[in-house]
C-alpha positions in Angstrom: 5.7 -0.8 32.4 9.3 -0.2 31.3 12.2 -2.5 32.3 15.5 -0.8 32.4 18.9 -1.5 34.0 20.9 0.6 36.4 23.9 0.7 38.8 23.0 1.4 42.4 24.0 5.0 43.3 24.0 6.3 39.7 21.4 8.3 37.9 21.5 6.7 34.4 19.3 3.9 33.1 20.1 1.6 30.3 17.5 0.0 28.0 19.6 -3.1 27.3 21.6 -5.2 29.7 24.6 -5.6 27.3 25.1 -1.9 26.8 28.9 -1.1 26.6 28.4 2.0 28.8 26.7 -0.2 31.4 29.8 -2.4 31.5 32.0 0.6 32.0 29.7 1.9 34.7 29.7 -1.5 36.4 33.6 -1.4 36.5 33.8 2.3 37.6 31.2 2.1 40.3 31.9 -1.5 41.4 28.2 -2.1 41.4 25.9 -4.9 40.4 23.4 -4.2 37.7 19.7 -4.3 38.9 16.5 -4.0 37.0 14.2 -1.0 37.5 10.6 -0.5 36.3 10.3 3.2 37.2 12.8 5.4 35.4 11.7 8.6 37.1 14.7 10.4 38.6 17.0 8.6 36.1 18.3 10.0 32.7 18.6 7.7 29.7 22.0 6.3 28.6 23.4 8.1 25.6 24.6 4.9 24.1 21.6 2.5 24.3 18.4 4.4 25.4 18.0 6.5 22.2 19.5 4.7 19.2 17.8 6.9 16.7 19.5 10.1 18.0 22.5 11.2 15.9 23.4 14.5 17.5 24.7 15.2 21.0 26.0 18.2 22.9 29.2 17.3 24.7 29.0 17.8 28.5 30.8 16.5 31.6 27.8 14.3 32.3 27.8 12.5 29.0 31.5 12.4 28.2 32.1 8.8 29.2 29.1 7.6 27.3 30.1 9.5 24.2 33.6 7.9 24.4 31.8 4.5 24.5 29.5 5.5 21.7 32.2 6.8 19.3 34.8 4.2 20.1 37.6 5.9 18.2 37.9 8.8 20.7 39.8 9.8 23.8 39.5 12.6 26.4 40.9 16.0 25.3 42.9 17.9 27.8 42.8 21.7 28.2 46.0 23.7 27.4 48.4 23.8 30.4 48.3 26.9 32.5 51.6 28.8 32.6 51.9 28.5 36.4 51.8 24.7 36.3 54.9 22.8 37.4 54.8 20.2 34.6 54.4 20.5 30.8 51.0 18.8 30.7 47.4 19.4 31.6 45.2 17.3 33.8 41.9 19.1 33.1 39.6 17.4 30.6 37.7 19.9 28.5 36.1 17.6 25.9 37.0 14.7 23.6 39.2 14.1 20.6 37.7 12.0 17.8 40.5 10.0 16.2 41.1 10.6 12.5 38.9 9.1 9.9 40.8 7.9 6.8 42.3 11.0 5.2 40.9 13.5 7.8 42.6 15.2 10.8 41.6 14.5 14.4 38.6 16.5 15.5 38.3 18.1 18.9 34.8 18.6 20.5 34.9 20.7 23.7 32.2 20.9 26.3 29.2 22.8 24.7 30.1 21.6 21.1 27.7 19.4 19.2 28.8 16.2 17.6 26.8 14.5 14.8 27.0 10.9 13.6 26.8 10.9 9.8 25.1 8.1 7.8 28.6 6.9 6.6 29.8 6.4 10.2 31.9 9.5 10.4 31.5 12.2 13.0 31.3 16.0 12.6 31.6 18.7 15.2 29.8 22.0 15.3 31.6 24.3 17.7 29.6 26.2 20.2 31.0 29.5 19.0 29.7 28.8 15.5 26.1 28.4 16.7 26.1 31.6 18.8 26.9 33.9 15.8 
């Protein structure tokens, strides 16, 4: 029997009660954490349920967890459309990984794959590169 933790009304489960993504989910959903023993119908948390995994495809569903996992990241906003009244965009299309020492910021859009390297840096393989 597996013991996991979840927020009522969400579909993610967390394998440890002190997962940073669980804390964020608790704040965002204003819900108390409860223990579950049946994880059917739930998907594992990107941050804590699979610590051996080092590669993820960026999606709308895992964006917040990837932000928690990477730490030095922020949402990336799509370019503004010409008909917009303001000079800014409000549509998130991925994430920006802040610069590692001596390297530029890296953008990973939905569909791109990010990889955690053994030295703690992150690399991005863009979706267009894999379809060639």
